C-alpha positions in Angstrom: 0.0 0.0 0.0 1.3 3.4 -0.9 0.4 6.2 1.6 -0.9 8.3 -1.3 -3.7 5.7 -1.6 -5.2 7.0 1.6 -5.4 10.6 0.7 -8.8 12.1 0.1 -9.9 15.8 -0.1 -10.7 17.5 3.2 -14.2 18.3 2.0 -14.9 14.7 1.3 -13.9 13.8 4.9 -16.0 16.5 6.4 -13.4 19.2 6.9 -13.4 22.8 6.1 -10.2 23.1 4.0 -9.4 26.7 4.8 -9.6 26.0 8.6 -7.5 22.9 8.3 -4.8 24.8 6.5 -4.3 26.9 9.6 -2.3 23.9 11.1 0.6 24.8 8.7 0.7 28.4 10.1 0.5 27.2 13.7 3.6 24.9 13.1 5.5 27.7 11.2 4.9 29.9 14.3 6.2 27.1 16.6 9.4 27.0 14.5 9.7 30.9 14.6 9.2 30.8 18.4 12.0 28.4 18.8 9.8 25.5 20.0 11.3 23.0 17.6 13.4 23.2 14.3 11.1 20.7 12.5 7.5 19.5 12.6 5.5 17.0 10.4 1.8 16.4 10.8 -0.8 14.1 9.5 -4.6 14.3 10.0 -6.8 11.3 9.3 -10.6 10.8 9.4 -12.7 7.8 8.5 -9.4 6.0 7.8 -8.2 8.4 5.2 -5.7 11.2 5.1 -7.3 14.7 5.0 -4.1 16.8 5.4 -0.3 16.4 5.9 2.7 18.6 5.8 6.3 19.2 6.8 7.9 22.3 8.0 11.5 23.5 9.2 14.8 21.8 9.3 15.2 18.2 10.3 19.0 18.7 10.7 19.7 22.3 11.1 23.5 21.9 11.8 24.0 19.7 8.7 25.9 21.2 5.7 23.8 21.6 3.7 20.8 21.9 6.1 18.5 18.9 5.9 14.8 20.1 5.5 11.9 18.2 7.0 9.8 16.1 4.8 6.6 14.3 5.3 8.7 11.0 5.6 11.3 12.4 7.9 12.2 9.9 10.7 11.6 11.1 14.3 12.7 9.7 17.7 9.3 8.7 19.0 10.4 8.5 22.6 7.4 7.5 24.9 5.2 6.8 21.8 7.1 3.6 22.1 4.9 2.6 25.1 1.8 2.0 23.0 3.8 -0.3 20.8 4.9 -2.2 23.9 1.3 -2.3 25.1 0.2 -3.6 21.7 2.6 -6.4 21.9 1.4 -7.2 25.4 -2.2 -7.3 24.3 -1.2 -9.6 21.4 0.2 -12.0 24.0 -3.1 -11.7 25.9 -5.0 -12.7 22.7 -2.8 -15.6 22.2 -3.4 -17.0 25.8 0.3 -16.4 26.8 -0.6 -14.4 29.8 -3.4 -12.5 31.6 -3.0 -9.0 32.9 -3.6 -10.0 36.5 -0.5 -12.1 36.6 2.4 -10.7 38.7 5.8 -9.5 37.6 7.4 -12.4 39.7 5.4 -14.9 37.6 7.6 -14.0 34.7 10.8 -12.7 36.3 11.9 -15.3 38.8 14.6 -12.9 40.1 11.7 -10.6 41.2 10.4 -13.1 43.8 11.7 -10.9 46.7 11.4 -7.6 44.8 9.0 -4.8 46.0 7.5 -4.8 42.5 7.3 -8.7 42.3 3.7 -8.9 43.5 2.4 -6.2 41.2 0.0 -7.3 38.4 0.9 -6.5 34.8 -2.1 -4.2 34.3 -0.8 -2.0 37.1 2.5 -1.6 35.2 0.6 -0.9 32.0 -1.6 1.8 33.6 1.2 3.5 35.7 -0.3 2.6 39.1 2.3 0.0 40.2 3.7 2.4 42.9 7.1 2.5 41.1 8.7 6.1 41.0 8.5 7.9 37.6 12.2 7.6 36.8 15.7 6.8 37.8 19.0 7.5 36.2 19.6 3.9 35.2 22.5 4.9 33.0 24.4 5.7 36.2 23.4 2.4 38.0 25.9 0.5 40.1 23.7 -2.6 39.9 24.5 -5.5 37.7 22.0 -4.2 35.1 19.1 -1.6 34.6 16.7 -4.5 35.3 18.3 -5.3 38.6 18.3 -1.7 39.6 14.5 -1.5 39.0 13.8 -4.7 40.9 15.7 -3.3 43.9 13.7 0.0 43.8 11.2 0.4 46.6 7.6 1.3 45.7 6.9 5.0 46.5 3.2 4.3 47.1 0.9 1.3 47.7 0.0 -0.3 44.4 -3.2 1.1 42.9 -3.5 4.1 45.1 -1.8 6.7 42.9 -1.1 7.4 39.2 2.6 8.0 38.7 3.6 8.0 34.9 6.6 5.7 35.1 9.2 4.7 32.5 10.4 1.9 35.0 7.1 0.0 34.6 7.3 -0.1 30.8 11.0 -1.2 30.9 9.8 -4.1 33.0 7.0 -4.9 30.5 9.5 -5.0 27.6 11.7 -7.5 29.5 8.6 -9.6 30.4 7.6 -9.7 26.7 11.1 -10.8 25.7 10.9 -13.6 28.4 7.4 -14.8 27.3 8.2 -14.9 23.6 11.9 -15.8 23.7 12.4 -12.9 21.2 14.3 -9.7 21.7 12.0 -6.7 22.0 13.3 -5.0 18.9 12.8 -8.0 16.7 9.4 -8.8 18.4 8.2 -5.3 17.5 9.6 -5.7 13.9 8.0 -9.2 13.3 4.6 -8.3 14.8 4.1 -4.6 14.1 6.5 -2.9 11.7 7.1 -5.5 9.0 3.4 -6.8 8.7 2.3 -3.0 8.3 5.1 -2.2 5.9 6.4 0.4 8.4 9.6 0.4 6.4 11.2 3.3 8.3 10.1 2.3 11.8 12.0 0.4 14.4 14.6 0.5 17.1 18.3 1.6 16.3 17.8 2.9 12.7 20.1 1.6 10.0 23.0 4.1 9.6 22.0 4.4 5.9 18.8 6.2 7.1 20.9 8.9 8.8 20.1 11.6 6.1 16.4 11.1 6.7 16.4 11.5 10.5 15.4 14.5 12.5 18.2 15.4 14.9 17.8 15.7 18.6 20.1 17.3 21.3 20.3 18.3 25.0 20.5 14.9 26.5 21.6 15.3 30.1 24.0 12.4 29.8 25.5 13.5 26.5 25.7 17.2 26.9 26.5 19.3 23.8 26.1 16.3 21.4 23.7 16.4 18.4 22.0 13.0 18.1 21.0 11.7 14.7 19.7 8.2 14.8 20.8 7.7 18.3 17.9 7.5 20.9 17.7 10.7 23.0 16.5 8.9 26.1 19.5 8.2 28.2 18.2 5.2 30.0 17.2 3.5 26.7 20.6 4.5 25.2 22.3 2.7 28.1 20.3 -0.4 27.3 21.7 -0.5 23.8 18.8 1.5 22.4 16.0 -1.0 23.0 13.5 -0.8 25.8 9.8 -1.0 26.4 9.5 2.7 27.4 11.4 4.4 24.5 13.7 3.6 21.5 11.4 3.5 18.5 12.0 5.7 15.5 9.2 6.3 13.0 7.6 8.6 10.4 4.2 10.2 10.1 3.3 7.9 7.1 4.3 4.8 9.1 2.3 6.0 12.0 -0.6 6.4 9.7 -0.2 2.8 8.7 -0.2 1.8 12.4 -3.3 3.9 13.0 -5.1 2.3 10.1 -4.4 -1.2 11.4 -5.1 -0.2 14.9 -8.3 1.8 14.6 -9.7 1.0 11.2 -9.2 -2.7 10.6 -11.7 -3.1 7.8 -10.1 -0.2 5.9 -6.7 -1.6 6.6 -7.8 -5.0 5.2 -8.9 -3.3 2.0 -5.4 -2.0 1.7 -3.7 -5.3 2.4 -2.7 -4.5 6.1 -3.5 -7.0 8.9 -5.1 -5.7 12.1 -2.6 -5.4 14.9 -5.4 -6.4 17.5 -8.8 -8.0 17.6 -11.8 -6.0 18.5 -11.9 -7.0 22.2 -8.3 -6.2 22.8 -8.7 -2.8 20.9 -11.4 -2.0 23.5 -9.1 -2.6 26.3 -6.6 -0.3 24.6 -9.1 2.6 24.2 -10.9 2.6 27.6 -9.8 4.0 31.0 -8.9 1.3 33.4 -8.6 3.6 36.4 -10.8 5.3 38.9 -11.1 8.8 37.4 -10.2 10.2 40.8 -6.8 8.6 40.3 -6.3 9.3 36.6 -6.9 8.2 33.1 -5.0 5.4 31.4 -5.8 2.4 29.3 -3.5 -0.5 28.5 -1.0 1.6 26.7 -2.6 5.1 26.3 -3.6 8.3 28.1 -7.4 8.6 28.3 -9.6 11.3 29.8 -9.2 12.6 32.6 -5.4 12.4 32.2 -3.6 15.8 32.1 -1.1 14.1 29.8 -3.7 13.7 27.0 -3.5 16.9 24.8 -7.0 16.6 23.5 -7.7 20.3 23.7 -11.3 21.7 24.2 -13.3 20.1 21.4 -12.5 16.5 21.0 -14.7 14.0 22.8 -14.1 12.3 26.1 -13.5 9.1 24.2 -10.2 10.4 22.9 -7.0 8.6 23.8 -3.4 8.9 22.7 0.2 9.2 23.7 2.9 11.7 23.6 6.7 11.5 23.6 9.3 13.7 25.4 11.0 14.5 22.1 7.9 16.3 21.0 5.8 13.5 19.3 2.0 12.7 19.4 -0.4 10.0 18.2 -4.0 10.5 19.3 -7.4 9.1 18.4 -11.0 10.4 18.9 -13.3 7.5 18.0 -16.4 9.5 18.4 -15.3 11.8 15.6 -13.5 9.1 13.7 -10.2 11.2 13.9 -6.5 10.5 14.1 -3.9 13.2 14.8 -0.2 12.7 14.3 2.3 15.4 15.2 6.0 14.8 15.2 8.6 17.4 16.3 12.2 17.3 17.5 11.6 19.9 20.2 14.5 18.6 22.4 16.9 19.9 19.7 16.2 23.3 21.2 17.0 23.9 24.9 13.9 24.7 27.1 11.4 23.3 29.4 8.9 22.2 26.7 5.8 24.1 28.0 5.4 25.8 24.6 5.0 22.4 22.9 2.5 21.3 25.5 0.5 24.4 24.6 0.9 23.9 20.9 -0.4 20.3 21.0 -3.6 21.5 22.4 -3.9 24.2 19.9 -3.2 21.6 17.2 -6.1 19.6 18.5 -8.4 22.5 18.6 -7.6 23.6 15.1 -8.3 20.2 13.7 -11.4 19.7 15.6 -12.6 23.2 14.8 -12.2 22.4 11.1 -14.7 19.6 11.2 -18.0 20.7 9.6 -19.8 17.4 9.3 
């Protein structure tokens, strides 16, 4: 399937074309404001592409400068987590596990660990009690895994939502143990290859370097511009492969994933297999938490999570995920809508608040362009 096969006119998909074009101005202003050097976006409705565009410089320091293109490869950062969760739900569908099983059921070395009794669904919904983060790249333990297993829980399991990279690192290791397949190969065999996501995966081939958006300002590699090297320091210390970060991808490849994930009938028409069956997709799209604690499905931010940048107009059925590098994949089933926004905001120093605001403006602009 060529990505061009998915393109339809905005009018045909119920958008006001003039309003939808304002997305380009928003991203150009983001570049002018120094929020990021490059941005690529793609908007889908009813399983078809209504709009896409690329702005700015993917590699501003290159000679000559490498401009962003719609197929520029970005470090997806935590948008890796939904990929891990998809693999987890595939294993559920295959009867390899159930989400109530404990960490120690799969990692024997976790038998005496504080996180050993925690069920998998608590890892997947960030309610395990694990802390949000540790500098595992500085660990004195035998491995990052050993360090996590020695980490005390900050809160009683299930009582608090703490968005935690550590839980998804554990899920990645558990998937490797269950399947007997390294995580990067597992993701390739089960997601990227079947969906023809040819520029997606962990540790990009060096031949793809001219097509990759640069990042920078990693606290562990200060002053270094990274092209094809994962920005997340913990993932980098784990050879670039982890359940919480490490995947690189493009907007068109994310559109292929979105099609197979959210529009399986349309995907089948274009020769793409579904990544999950309907019951597993339901688990991926619904909040599994008491709303007083937060909003998270098996793999995705849901309402009422403050991490979900669904703006003011999308429905409360919206769900999605963001990445620290400045990436976003979000769905609104009620309006049959998919939003993809990829930036390399960590190339520029800053706290990232401008990008948090811009994501919500992006959602509002797209939603405001719907006319039917």
